[in-house]
C-alpha positions as CSV (number, residue, x, y, z in Angstrom):
1,M,-32.8,53.3,-100.1
2,K,-31.2,51.5,-97.2
3,K,-29.9,53.7,-94.4
4,W,-28.0,52.9,-91.2
5,I,-27.6,55.1,-88.1
6,A,-25.3,54.6,-85.2
7,V,-26.3,56.2,-81.8
8,A,-23.2,57.2,-79.8
9,G,-22.7,58.6,-76.3
10,N,-21.5,58.1,-72.8
11,I,-22.7,55.6,-70.2
12,G,-26.2,56.3,-69.1
13,V,-27.0,59.0,-71.7
14,G,-29.9,57.0,-73.1
15,K,-28.6,55.3,-76.3
16,S,-30.6,52.1,-75.9
17,S,-33.7,54.0,-75.2
18,L,-33.3,56.2,-78.2
19,V,-32.5,53.2,-80.5
20,D,-35.7,51.5,-79.3
21,L,-37.8,54.5,-79.8
22,L,-36.4,55.5,-83.2
23,A,-36.7,51.9,-84.4
24,K,-40.4,51.9,-83.6
25,N,-41.0,55.4,-85.0
26,L,-39.1,54.8,-88.3
27,M,-39.9,51.1,-88.5
28,W,-36.2,50.2,-88.8
29,K,-34.3,47.3,-87.4
30,P,-32.6,47.9,-84.1
31,F,-29.1,46.5,-83.3
32,F,-28.4,46.6,-79.6
33,E,-25.1,46.1,-77.8
34,P,-23.9,42.4,-77.7
35,Q,-25.3,40.5,-74.7
36,E,-22.7,37.8,-74.7
37,E,-20.7,37.9,-71.6
38,N,-17.0,38.9,-71.9
39,P,-15.1,35.9,-70.6
40,Y,-12.2,38.2,-69.5
41,L,-14.4,40.6,-67.5
42,A,-14.0,39.0,-64.1
43,D,-10.2,38.8,-64.5
44,F,-10.2,42.3,-65.8
45,Y,-11.9,43.7,-62.7
46,R,-9.4,41.8,-60.5
47,D,-6.3,43.0,-62.5
48,M,-7.0,45.6,-65.1
49,S,-3.4,46.1,-66.2
50,T,-3.0,42.4,-67.0
51,W,-6.3,41.8,-68.6
52,G,-7.2,45.2,-70.1
53,F,-5.9,44.3,-73.6
54,H,-7.5,40.9,-73.7
55,S,-10.9,42.4,-72.6
56,Q,-10.8,45.2,-75.3
57,I,-9.8,42.7,-78.0
58,F,-12.9,40.7,-77.1
59,F,-15.2,43.8,-77.3
60,L,-13.6,44.9,-80.5
61,T,-14.2,41.5,-82.1
62,R,-17.9,41.5,-81.1
63,R,-18.4,45.0,-82.3
64,L,-16.8,44.3,-85.6
65,H,-19.0,41.3,-86.0
66,I,-22.1,43.5,-85.5
67,H,-20.7,46.1,-87.9
68,R,-20.4,43.4,-90.6
69,E,-24.0,42.3,-89.9
70,L,-25.2,45.9,-90.3
71,V,-23.4,46.2,-93.6
72,D,-25.1,43.0,-94.9
73,H,-28.5,43.8,-93.4
74,P,-31.0,44.3,-96.3
75,T,-33.1,47.1,-94.6
76,C,-32.6,50.3,-92.7
77,A,-31.1,49.8,-89.3
78,I,-30.2,51.7,-86.1
79,Q,-27.2,50.7,-84.0
80,D,-26.6,51.1,-80.2
81,R,-23.0,52.3,-79.9
82,S,-20.4,51.9,-82.8
83,V,-17.1,50.1,-83.2
84,Y,-15.4,53.5,-83.2
85,E,-16.4,54.2,-79.6
86,D,-14.8,50.9,-78.4
87,A,-11.4,52.1,-79.7
88,E,-11.5,55.9,-79.5
89,I,-13.2,56.1,-76.1
90,F,-13.0,53.0,-73.9
91,A,-9.7,51.4,-75.1
92,H,-8.0,54.8,-75.2
93,N,-9.2,55.6,-71.7
94,L,-7.7,52.3,-70.4
95,Y,-4.4,53.2,-72.1
96,L,-4.4,56.7,-70.5
97,Q,-5.0,55.0,-67.1
98,H,-2.1,52.7,-67.7
99,C,-4.3,49.6,-67.8
100,I,-3.1,48.8,-71.3
101,S,0.7,49.0,-72.1
102,E,2.1,51.1,-74.9
103,R,3.1,48.0,-76.9
104,D,-0.4,46.4,-76.5
105,Y,-2.2,49.6,-77.3
106,R,-0.3,50.2,-80.5
107,S,-1.1,46.6,-81.6
108,Y,-4.7,47.1,-80.7
109,R,-4.9,50.4,-82.7
110,D,-3.2,48.9,-85.7
111,L,-5.7,46.0,-85.7
112,Y,-8.6,48.4,-85.3
113,Q,-7.5,50.7,-88.1
114,V,-6.8,48.0,-90.6
115,L,-10.1,46.3,-90.0
116,T,-12.3,49.4,-90.0
117,E,-10.6,50.5,-93.3
118,F,-12.4,47.6,-95.0
119,L,-15.8,48.3,-93.4
120,P,-18.1,51.1,-94.7
121,P,-19.2,53.6,-92.1
122,P,-22.8,54.3,-91.1
123,D,-24.8,56.9,-93.0
124,L,-25.1,59.0,-89.8
125,V,-23.8,59.1,-86.3
126,V,-26.2,60.5,-83.7
127,Y,-24.1,61.7,-80.8
128,L,-26.0,62.2,-77.5
129,R,-24.1,65.0,-75.6
130,A,-24.9,65.2,-71.9
131,S,-23.3,66.7,-68.8
132,V,-22.0,64.4,-66.0
133,D,-24.9,65.6,-63.8
134,T,-27.4,64.3,-66.4
135,L,-25.5,61.0,-66.8
136,R,-25.4,60.4,-63.0
137,H,-29.1,61.2,-62.7
138,R,-30.0,58.8,-65.5
139,I,-27.7,56.1,-64.2
140,A,-29.3,56.3,-60.8
141,H,-32.8,56.3,-62.3
142,R,-32.2,53.0,-64.2
143,G,-30.8,51.3,-61.0
144,R,-28.3,48.9,-62.4
145,D,-26.3,47.5,-59.5
146,Y,-23.0,47.3,-61.4
147,E,-23.2,51.0,-62.3
148,R,-23.6,52.3,-58.7
149,D,-19.8,52.7,-58.2
150,I,-19.2,54.7,-61.4
151,Q,-17.4,57.8,-60.3
152,P,-18.0,61.3,-61.7
153,D,-14.4,61.7,-62.6
154,Y,-14.6,58.5,-64.8
155,L,-17.7,59.9,-66.6
156,N,-16.0,63.2,-67.1
157,R,-12.9,61.6,-68.6
158,L,-15.1,59.6,-71.0
159,N,-17.0,62.8,-71.9
160,D,-13.7,64.5,-72.7
161,L,-12.7,61.6,-75.0
162,Y,-16.1,61.6,-76.7
163,E,-15.8,65.3,-77.4
164,T,-12.3,64.9,-78.9
165,W,-13.4,62.0,-81.0
166,I,-16.6,63.6,-82.4
167,A,-14.8,66.9,-83.2
168,S,-12.5,65.0,-85.6
169,F,-14.8,62.3,-86.8
170,S,-15.2,62.6,-90.6
171,L,-16.2,59.2,-91.9
172,C,-19.9,60.2,-92.1
173,P,-22.2,63.1,-91.1
174,V,-22.8,63.6,-87.4
175,L,-25.9,65.0,-85.6
176,I,-25.2,66.3,-82.1
177,V,-28.3,66.0,-79.8
178,P,-28.4,68.2,-76.6
179,A,-29.4,65.3,-74.3
180,D,-29.4,67.6,-71.2
181,D,-32.4,69.5,-72.6
182,L,-34.2,66.7,-74.5
183,D,-35.9,63.8,-72.6
184,Y,-37.2,61.7,-75.5
185,V,-38.3,58.9,-73.2
186,A,-40.7,61.2,-71.2
187,H,-41.8,63.5,-73.9
188,N,-42.9,62.4,-77.4
189,S,-42.4,65.9,-78.8
190,H,-38.7,65.7,-78.0
191,L,-38.5,62.4,-79.9
192,E,-40.3,63.9,-82.9
193,L,-37.8,66.8,-83.0
194,I,-34.9,64.4,-83.0
195,V,-36.6,62.3,-85.8
196,M,-37.1,65.5,-87.9
197,K,-33.4,66.4,-87.5
198,I,-32.3,62.9,-88.4
199,Q,-34.4,63.0,-91.5
200,D,-33.0,66.4,-92.5
201,K,-29.5,65.1,-92.1
202,L,-30.1,61.9,-94.0
203,A,-31.7,64.0,-96.8
204,G,-28.3,65.7,-97.2
205,K,-29.0,69.1,-95.5
206,E,-25.6,70.6,-94.6
207,E,-26.3,72.6,-91.5
208,V,-28.6,70.7,-89.2
209,I,-28.5,71.7,-85.5
210,F,-30.9,72.0,-82.6
211,E,-31.6,75.7,-82.2
212,P,-32.1,76.8,-78.6
213,A,-35.4,78.4,-79.5
214,E,-36.9,75.2,-80.9
215,V,-35.6,73.1,-77.9
216,A,-37.2,75.7,-75.6
217,L,-40.4,75.4,-77.6
218,V,-40.7,71.6,-77.3
219,N,-39.9,71.9,-73.6
220,G,-42.7,74.5,-73.3
221,W,-45.1,72.1,-74.8
222,D,-44.4,69.6,-72.1
223,H,-44.9,71.9,-69.0
């Protein structure tokens, strides 16, 4: 039976890496974030208040397009960041920072809610939870120039929004991965533990969590 997983989490937490590794392990089709350049981005960075709404509408449109592709895709698939995160995390953050006006934000939310009502959700959201220290370490390690100036306060605000969103998300089951303690890129045993938990969750098991003892065990195997 066809299954579809969305991997969610803050900047630098390791979503793309996990999507790539899971796709190879499970032999599923990966869907990464859109590579098409946002034509509003340069204007947005010059004047966020003027162009924040336009930029988010572009991102929402592209994410909805990928969501539709995933619904129509004939085989099992894994998605790098969901449409829900665009609205609930990044657009919401711009609104809180007064980079999108109240009127524009309400219009954006209305559009998002109407469109997503017509689209089925994933079978599972895998949420990678990590502290700001872990995020900063991984961002520095991957060495992307445009991420050098990301401030800890910004990552912390996004983390807070992620936690609020995931606590109330009910469209499909959620698996929370303790990304501070599991380095699935460096250690195959960590990846295998995550795969096992995903399979348990997709099989319909109600209570699937990462017990501290089993996380400590796989960490012990790698030291």
